[in-house]
KOLLOLO-961098 format. One record per residue (C-alpha): residue number from 0; residue in three letters; x, y, z. Coordinates in nm, 2 decimals, padded with zeros to 4 digits. Layout:
BEGIN
     i    aa       xx       yy       zz
   NUM   ALA        X        Y        Z
...
END
This chain:
BEGIN
     i    aa       xx       yy       zz
     0   MET   -01.48    00.25    01.36
     1   THR   -01.18    00.40    01.52
     2   ASN   -01.04    00.70    01.33
     3   THR   -00.75    00.88    01.49
     4   GLY   -00.74    01.13    01.21
     5   CYS   -00.44    01.30    01.05
     6   LEU   -00.14    01.27    01.29
     7   SER    00.20    01.43    01.28
     8   PRO    00.46    01.20    01.12
     9   ASN    00.62    01.12    01.46
    10   ASP    00.29    01.03    01.62
    11   PHE    00.21    00.82    01.31
    12   LEU    00.53    00.63    01.36
    13   LEU    00.44    00.57    01.72
    14   LYS    00.10    00.43    01.61
    15   VAL    00.24    00.18    01.36
    16   PRO    00.37   -00.07    01.61
    17   GLU    00.03   -00.06    01.79
    18   PHE   -00.15   -00.14    01.46
    19   PHE    00.08   -00.43    01.39
    20   LYS    00.05   -00.57    01.74
    21   ALA   -00.33   -00.56    01.73
    22   ALA   -00.34   -00.70    01.37
    23   ASN   -00.10   -00.99    01.47
    24   GLU   -00.32   -01.08    01.77
    25   LYS   -00.64   -01.08    01.56
    26   HIS   -00.47   -01.24    01.26
    27   ILE   -00.59   -00.97    01.02
    28   THR   -00.43   -00.77    00.74
    29   VAL   -00.28   -00.42    00.78
    30   ARG   -00.34   -00.20    00.47
    31   LEU   -00.09    00.08    00.38
    32   THR   -00.15    00.33    00.11
    33   ALA    00.06    00.63   -00.01
    34   LYS   -00.04    00.89   -00.26
    35   ARG    00.04    01.25   -00.36
    36   LEU   -00.17    01.50   -00.17
    37   ILE   -00.34    01.77   -00.39
    38   ASP   -00.55    02.04   -00.23
    39   HIS   -00.87    02.06   -00.43
    40   ASP   -00.98    02.41   -00.53
    41   PRO   -01.35    02.39   -00.62
    42   VAL   -01.36    02.76   -00.74
    43   GLU   -01.06    02.79   -00.97
    44   GLY   -01.00    02.41   -01.03
    45   ASN   -00.68    02.23   -01.03
    46   ILE   -00.47    02.17   -01.35
    47   GLU   -00.35    01.84   -01.19
    48   PHE   -00.70    01.71   -01.25
    49   ASP   -00.73    01.84   -01.61
    50   THR   -00.51    01.59   -01.79
    51   THR   -00.68    01.66   -02.13
    52   ASN   -00.55    02.01   -02.15
    53   HIS   -00.24    01.95   -01.94
    54   PRO   -00.10    01.60   -02.03
    55   SER    00.22    01.66   -01.83
    56   TYR    00.01    01.59   -01.51
    57   ASP   -00.12    01.26   -01.63
    58   VAL    00.07    00.98   -01.46
    59   SER   -00.12    00.69   -01.62
    60   ARG    00.03    00.44   -01.87
    61   LYS   -00.09    00.65   -02.16
    62   ALA    00.12    00.94   -02.05
    63   SER    00.44    00.76   -02.12
    64   LYS    00.37    00.81   -02.50
    65   VAL    00.31    01.19   -02.45
    66   SER    00.61    01.41   -02.48
    67   VAL    00.63    01.65   -02.18
    68   SER    00.73    02.00   -02.27
    69   SER    00.71    02.16   -01.93
    70   ILE    00.74    01.99   -01.60
    71   SER    00.58    02.13   -01.28
    72   GLU    00.84    02.24   -01.02
    73   LYS    00.58    02.23   -00.75
    74   GLU    00.65    01.99   -00.46
    75   TYR    00.36    01.79   -00.33
    76   PRO    00.33    01.64    00.02
    77   LEU    00.26    01.27    00.05
    78   LEU   -00.05    01.13    00.22
    79   ILE    00.01    00.80    00.40
    80   ARG   -00.28    00.60    00.53
    81   MET   -00.29    00.28    00.75
    82   SER   -00.58    00.07    00.84
    83   TYR   -00.69   -00.28    00.96
    84   GLY   -01.02   -00.45    01.03
    85   SER   -01.34   -00.41    00.83
    86   HIS   -01.66   -00.22    00.85
    87   ASP   -01.75   -00.11    01.21
    88   LYS   -01.44   -00.25    01.36
    89   LYS   -01.20   -00.07    01.13
    90   ALA   -00.92    00.12    01.28
    91   LYS   -00.73    00.38    01.07
    92   CYS   -00.49    00.67    01.09
    93   SER   -00.30    00.89    00.84
    94   THR   -00.03    01.14    00.81
    95   VAL    00.10    01.40    00.57
    96   VAL    00.47    01.41    00.50
    97   LYS    00.64    01.71    00.33
    98   ALA    00.87    01.63    00.04
    99   ASN    01.18    01.76    00.21
   100   GLU    01.12    01.53    00.52
   101   LEU    01.04    01.22    00.31
   102   ASP    01.38    01.05    00.32
   103   GLN    01.41    01.07    00.70
   104   PHE    01.05    00.95    00.74
   105   TRP    01.10    00.64    00.51
   106   GLN    01.41    00.54    00.71
   107   GLU    01.23    00.56    01.04
   108   TYR    00.92    00.40    00.89
   109   SER    01.11    00.11    00.75
   110   SER    01.27    00.03    01.08
   111   VAL    00.94    00.04    01.26
   112   PHE    00.77   -00.15    00.98
   113   LYS    01.03   -00.44    01.00
   114   GLY    00.98   -00.45    01.37
   115   GLY    00.61   -00.52    01.32
   116   MET    00.68   -00.82    01.10
   117   GLN    00.83   -01.04    01.37
   118   ASN    00.53   -01.26    01.43
   119   LEU    00.42   -01.32    01.07
   120   ILE    00.30   -01.67    00.99
   121   LYS    00.37   -01.81    00.65
   122   LYS    00.06   -01.91    00.46
   123   LYS    00.03   -02.28    00.37
   124   LYS   -00.01   -02.33    00.00
   125   LYS   -00.29   -02.56   -00.11
   126   LYS   -00.19   -02.84   -00.34
   127   SER   -00.38   -02.84   -00.66
   128   LYS   -00.57   -03.16   -00.74
   129   GLY   -00.51   -03.15   -01.11
   130   SER   -00.13   -03.13   -01.12
   131   THR    00.06   -03.45   -01.15
   132   SER    00.39   -03.32   -01.27
   133   GLY    00.68   -03.54   -01.18
   134   LYS    00.47   -03.77   -00.95
   135   THR    00.32   -04.11   -01.03
   136   THR   -00.04   -04.17   -00.94
   137   LYS   -00.21   -04.50   -00.87
   138   LYS   -00.35   -04.50   -01.23
   139   ASN    00.00   -04.46   -01.38
   140   LYS    00.14   -04.74   -01.16
   141   VAL   -00.14   -04.98   -01.26
   142   ALA   -00.08   -04.89   -01.63
   143   LYS    00.29   -04.95   -01.60
   144   LYS    00.24   -05.30   -01.44
   145   ASN    00.02   -05.41   -01.73
END
């Protein structure tokens, strides 16, 4: 497993084309994830993880029914991970982007990301055996003749 660790956003953007090139050559999937980064405090705990007593931090579907009285003004950085391969041959890297740098990062990332999609091959769809919509089959042709 190749783990390059947490890179700076600029180094991460330089690594993205390398990942796409390797994945295109090997015909494998590149996985991208993004999530809010919360520093876990094991001593005092985090109110972000206590959604029972602090429902304003719950971002699940159930939270849409809860009225939010106070919203946190704290800005969280974004953790972005990228990987391809599986098990022992897995290559991965990640970066942390601050909230105020996010717009510029996404602009640069989208241009690099689009450049990595040049050699994509469209998957061929399998025809289902059971569907006969709009087409006549041999049985239907024989039945029409009789």
